[in-house]
Each structure stands twice: as C-alpha cells, then as structure tokens.
The first five atom37 places (N, CA, C, CB, O) and aatype in JSON, in Angstrom:
{
  "aatype": [20, 20, 20, 20, 20, 20, 20, 20, 20, 20, 20, 20, 20, 20, 20, 20, 20, 20, 20, 20, 20, 20, 20, 20, 20, 20, 20, 20, 20, 20, 20, 20, 20, 20, 20, 20, 20, 20, 20, 20, 20, 20, 20, 20, 20, 20, 20, 20, 20, 20, 20, 20, 20, 20, 20, 20, 20, 20],
  "atom_mask": [
    [1, 1, 1, 1, 1],
    [1, 1, 1, 1, 1],
    [1, 1, 1, 1, 1],
    [1, 1, 1, 1, 1],
    [1, 1, 1, 1, 1],
    [1, 1, 1, 1, 1],
    [1, 1, 1, 1, 1],
    [1, 1, 1, 1, 1],
    [1, 1, 1, 1, 1],
    [1, 1, 1, 1, 1],
    [1, 1, 1, 1, 1],
    [1, 1, 1, 1, 1],
    [1, 1, 1, 1, 1],
    [1, 1, 1, 1, 1],
    [1, 1, 1, 1, 1],
    [1, 1, 1, 1, 1],
    [1, 1, 1, 1, 1],
    [1, 1, 1, 1, 1],
    [1, 1, 1, 1, 1],
    [1, 1, 1, 1, 1],
    [1, 1, 1, 1, 1],
    [1, 1, 1, 1, 1],
    [1, 1, 1, 1, 1],
    [1, 1, 1, 1, 1],
    [1, 1, 1, 1, 1],
    [1, 1, 1, 1, 1],
    [1, 1, 1, 1, 1],
    [1, 1, 1, 1, 1],
    [1, 1, 1, 1, 1],
    [1, 1, 1, 1, 1],
    [1, 1, 1, 1, 1],
    [1, 1, 1, 1, 1],
    [1, 1, 1, 1, 1],
    [1, 1, 1, 1, 1],
    [1, 1, 1, 1, 1],
    [1, 1, 1, 1, 1],
    [1, 1, 1, 1, 1],
    [1, 1, 1, 1, 1],
    [1, 1, 1, 1, 1],
    [1, 1, 1, 1, 1],
    [1, 1, 1, 1, 1],
    [1, 1, 1, 1, 1],
    [1, 1, 1, 1, 1],
    [1, 1, 1, 1, 1],
    [1, 1, 1, 1, 1],
    [1, 1, 1, 1, 1],
    [1, 1, 1, 1, 1],
    [1, 1, 1, 1, 1],
    [1, 1, 1, 1, 1],
    [1, 1, 1, 1, 1],
    [1, 1, 1, 1, 1],
    [1, 1, 1, 1, 1],
    [1, 1, 1, 1, 1],
    [1, 1, 1, 1, 1],
    [1, 1, 1, 1, 1],
    [1, 1, 1, 1, 1],
    [1, 1, 1, 1, 1],
    [1, 1, 1, 1, 1]
  ],
  "atom_positions": [
    [[-28.65, 6.32, 8.8], [-27.66, 7.11, 8.11], [-26.95, 6.26, 7.06], [-26.66, 7.71, 9.1], [-26.6, 5.11, 7.32]],
    [[-26.76, 6.84, 5.89], [-26.08, 6.11, 4.83], [-24.6, 5.93, 5.17], [-26.24, 6.84, 3.48], [-24.01, 6.73, 5.89]],
    [[-24.03, 4.87, 4.62], [-22.6, 4.65, 4.81], [-21.81, 5.72, 4.08], [-22.18, 3.24, 4.33], [-22.14, 6.09, 2.95]],
    [[-20.77, 6.2, 4.72], [-19.92, 7.18, 4.06], [-18.94, 6.46, 3.14], [-19.16, 8.04, 5.11], [-18.77, 5.25, 3.22]],
    [[-18.33, 7.22, 2.29], [-17.35, 6.67, 1.34], [-16.26, 5.9, 2.07], [-16.72, 7.8, 0.5], [-15.94, 4.77, 1.69]],
    [[-15.68, 6.49, 3.11], [-14.58, 5.82, 3.81], [-15.04, 4.58, 4.55], [-13.93, 6.78, 4.77], [-14.29, 3.61, 4.65]],
    [[-16.24, 4.59, 5.07], [-16.75, 3.4, 5.77], [-16.93, 2.24, 4.8], [-18.07, 3.72, 6.47], [-16.78, 1.08, 5.2]],
    [[-17.26, 2.52, 3.57], [-17.48, 1.47, 2.58], [-16.17, 1.05, 1.92], [-18.47, 1.94, 1.51], [-15.87, -0.15, 1.85]],
    [[-15.39, 2.0, 1.44], [-14.2, 1.67, 0.65], [-13.0, 1.27, 1.48], [-13.84, 2.84, -0.19], [-12.09, 0.63, 0.94]],
    [[-12.95, 1.6, 2.74], [-11.82, 1.22, 3.59], [-12.22, 0.23, 4.67], [-11.21, 2.46, 4.22], [-11.49, 0.04, 5.64]],
    [[-13.35, -0.4, 4.5], [-13.86, -1.37, 5.46], [-13.14, -2.71, 5.25], [-15.39, -1.53, 5.31], [-13.23, -3.3, 4.17]],
    [[-12.45, -3.19, 6.27], [-11.71, -4.45, 6.15], [-12.63, -5.66, 6.02], [-10.81, -4.62, 7.35], [-12.21, -6.69, 5.51]],
    [[-13.87, -5.54, 6.48], [-14.81, -6.66, 6.32], [-15.23, -6.8, 4.87], [-16.05, -6.45, 7.22], [-15.42, -7.91, 4.38]],
    [[-15.37, -5.69, 4.17], [-15.77, -5.71, 2.77], [-14.56, -5.94, 1.86], [-16.47, -4.39, 2.39], [-14.63, -6.71, 0.91]],
    [[-13.46, -5.24, 2.17], [-12.23, -5.35, 1.38], [-11.08, -5.71, 2.33], [-11.93, -4.0, 0.62], [-10.32, -4.84, 2.75]],
    [[-10.96, -6.99, 2.65], [-9.91, -7.39, 3.6], [-8.51, -7.24, 3.0], [-10.13, -8.85, 4.05], [-8.33, -7.28, 1.78]],
    [[-7.54, -7.08, 3.87], [-6.15, -7.05, 3.43], [-5.78, -8.42, 2.87], [-5.19, -6.65, 4.6], [-6.31, -9.44, 3.31]],
    [[-4.89, -8.43, 1.9], [-4.47, -9.69, 1.31], [-2.95, -9.71, 1.18], [-5.14, -9.92, -0.07], [-2.28, -8.74, 1.54]],
    [[-2.42, -10.8, 0.66], [-0.97, -10.93, 0.43], [-0.53, -10.18, -0.81], [-0.59, -12.4, 0.32], [0.67, -10.02, -1.03]],
    [[-1.47, -9.73, -1.63], [-1.12, -9.06, -2.88], [-0.27, -7.81, -2.67], [-2.38, -8.69, -3.63], [0.72, -7.62, -3.38]],
    [[-0.62, -6.98, -1.72], [0.12, -5.73, -1.5], [1.58, -6.01, -1.18], [-0.52, -4.92, -0.36], [2.47, -5.35, -1.72]],
    [[1.85, -6.98, -0.32], [3.22, -7.32, 0.04], [3.98, -7.84, -1.18], [3.25, -8.35, 1.17], [5.12, -7.44, -1.42]],
    [[3.36, -8.74, -1.95], [4.03, -9.29, -3.14], [4.31, -8.19, -4.16], [3.17, -10.4, -3.78], [5.39, -8.16, -4.76]],
    [[3.36, -7.31, -4.37], [3.52, -6.22, -5.32], [4.64, -5.28, -4.88], [2.2, -5.44, -5.47], [5.49, -4.9, -5.69]],
    [[4.65, -4.92, -3.61], [5.67, -4.0, -3.1], [7.06, -4.63, -3.1], [5.32, -3.56, -1.69], [8.05, -3.95, -3.37]],
    [[7.14, -5.92, -2.81], [8.43, -6.6, -2.87], [8.96, -6.63, -4.3], [8.31, -8.03, -2.32], [10.15, -6.46, -4.53]],
    [[8.07, -6.84, -5.24], [8.48, -6.81, -6.65], [9.0, -5.43, -7.03], [7.29, -7.2, -7.57], [10.06, -5.32, -7.65]],
    [[8.28, -4.38, -6.66], [8.73, -3.02, -6.97], [10.07, -2.7, -6.32], [7.68, -2.0, -6.52], [10.96, -2.13, -6.95]],
    [[10.21, -3.08, -5.07], [11.45, -2.8, -4.35], [12.62, -3.56, -4.97], [11.31, -3.18, -2.87], [13.71, -3.0, -5.13]],
    [[12.41, -4.81, -5.33], [13.48, -5.61, -5.94], [13.86, -5.07, -7.31], [13.04, -7.06, -6.06], [15.04, -5.08, -7.68]],
    [[12.89, -4.61, -8.06], [13.15, -4.17, -9.42], [13.69, -2.74, -9.49], [11.89, -4.27, -10.24], [14.56, -2.45, -10.31]],
    [[13.19, -1.85, -8.64], [13.51, -0.43, -8.81], [14.31, 0.2, -7.66], [12.26, 0.32, -8.97], [14.9, 1.27, -7.85]],
    [[14.36, -0.43, -6.51], [14.98, 0.22, -5.36], [16.11, -0.59, -4.74], [13.94, 0.5, -4.33], [16.35, -0.49, -3.54]],
    [[16.79, -1.39, -5.53], [17.88, -2.2, -4.98], [19.01, -1.35, -4.41], [18.43, -3.12, -6.05], [19.61, -1.72, -3.4]],
    [[19.29, -0.23, -5.04], [20.4, 0.6, -4.58], [20.03, 1.47, -3.38], [20.88, 1.48, -5.71], [20.9, 2.09, -2.78]],
    [[18.76, 1.53, -3.04], [18.27, 2.35, -1.92], [18.63, 3.83, -2.09], [18.84, 1.84, -0.6], [18.78, 4.55, -1.11]],
    [[18.77, 4.26, -3.31], [19.1, 5.66, -3.53], [17.96, 6.44, -4.18], [20.34, 5.76, -4.4], [18.07, 7.64, -4.41]],
    [[16.87, 5.75, -4.46], [15.74, 6.42, -5.1], [14.85, 7.13, -4.1], [14.93, 5.42, -5.89], [15.05, 7.03, -2.89]],
    [[13.9, 7.84, -4.62], [12.91, 8.52, -3.79], [11.55, 7.92, -4.09], [12.91, 10.06, -4.04], [11.31, 7.41, -5.18]],
    [[10.68, 7.99, -3.12], [9.36, 7.43, -3.25], [8.34, 8.48, -2.84], [9.21, 6.16, -2.4], [8.41, 9.04, -1.75]],
    [[7.4, 8.74, -3.72], [6.34, 9.7, -3.44], [5.05, 8.95, -3.17], [6.16, 10.7, -4.63], [4.59, 8.17, -4.01]],
    [[4.48, 9.18, -2.03], [3.19, 8.58, -1.68], [2.12, 9.64, -1.93], [3.17, 8.08, -0.19], [2.15, 10.72, -1.34]],
    [[1.18, 9.33, -2.8], [0.14, 10.29, -3.15], [-1.07, 10.21, -2.2], [-0.32, 10.07, -4.58], [-2.09, 10.85, -2.43]],
    [[-0.93, 9.43, -1.17], [-1.93, 9.34, -0.09], [-3.32, 8.97, -0.58], [-2.01, 10.65, 0.64], [-4.3, 9.63, -0.24]],
    [[-3.41, 7.93, -1.36], [-4.74, 7.41, -1.71], [-4.78, 5.96, -1.25], [-5.03, 7.53, -3.27], [-3.8, 5.23, -1.41]],
    [[-5.85, 5.55, -0.7], [-5.98, 4.2, -0.21], [-5.76, 4.09, 1.28], [-5.02, 3.3, -0.92], [-5.82, 5.09, 2.0]],
    [[-5.5, 2.88, 1.74], [-5.39, 2.6, 3.17], [-3.97, 2.73, 3.7], [-5.9, 1.22, 3.46], [-3.76, 2.61, 4.91]],
    [[-3.01, 2.96, 2.84], [-1.63, 3.11, 3.29], [-0.88, 1.8, 3.42], [-1.61, 3.81, 4.58], [0.25, 1.8, 3.91]],
    [[-1.48, 0.7, 3.0], [-0.82, -0.59, 3.18], [0.44, -0.72, 2.33], [-1.78, -1.72, 2.86], [1.39, -1.38, 2.74]],
    [[0.45, -0.11, 1.15], [1.63, -0.2, 0.28], [2.8, 0.58, 0.86], [1.31, 0.31, -1.12], [3.93, 0.08, 0.88]],
    [[2.56, 1.78, 1.32], [3.65, 2.58, 1.86], [4.2, 1.97, 3.14], [3.18, 4.02, 2.13], [5.4, 2.06, 3.4]],
    [[3.36, 1.35, 3.94], [3.84, 0.71, 5.16], [4.8, -0.44, 4.84], [2.66, 0.19, 5.98], [5.74, -0.69, 5.59]],
    [[4.56, -1.12, 3.74], [5.44, -2.2, 3.33], [6.71, -1.64, 2.68], [4.71, -3.14, 2.35], [7.82, -2.1, 2.96]],
    [[6.55, -0.65, 1.82], [7.7, -0.1, 1.1], [8.69, 0.6, 2.02], [7.22, 0.87, 0.04], [9.9, 0.52, 1.77]],
    [[8.25, 1.25, 3.05], [9.21, 1.95, 3.91], [10.13, 0.99, 4.64], [8.49, 2.81, 4.92], [11.2, 1.39, 5.09]],
    [[9.74, -0.26, 4.76], [10.63, -1.24, 5.37], [11.64, -1.77, 4.37], [9.83, -2.39, 5.95], [12.64, -2.38, 4.75]],
    [[11.39, -1.55, 3.08], [12.27, -2.08, 2.02], [13.15, -1.03, 1.38], [11.44, -2.73, 0.95], [14.23, -1.35, 0.88]],
    [[12.71, 0.2, 1.38], [13.45, 1.26, 0.65], [14.4, 1.96, 1.59], [12.48, 2.28, 0.0], [15.11, 2.87, 1.18]]
  ]
}
C-alpha cells in the first residue's frame, strides 16, 4: 500500500520536530502579543506544534 499524505508529511522520522517552531512562536508572542489582549486564529494546518507553543504564551 502506498504511503498516505499524512503518513509522509507528518512523519516525525522524515520531518522531525526542531527548535525553530519554539523560536518563531516566541518571536511572534514577544512582538505581537505582549498585552495578552489579542486573538489568535489557528487555521488547523500542520502538526499543531505552533499552536501548542503559542497557547502557553498568549
């Protein structure tokens, strides 16, 4: 059976998690969400690693 899209694109062996997501989210939170009064829309694409980091900061 061929690999499905999700098995290939969300496979941690092929695309492992890195420190980039945390650094990127910390930058966004520091620059745009310091007052904690903004809203954040998650468009639900990807593995969810960015939203998991941002919800701890916003």
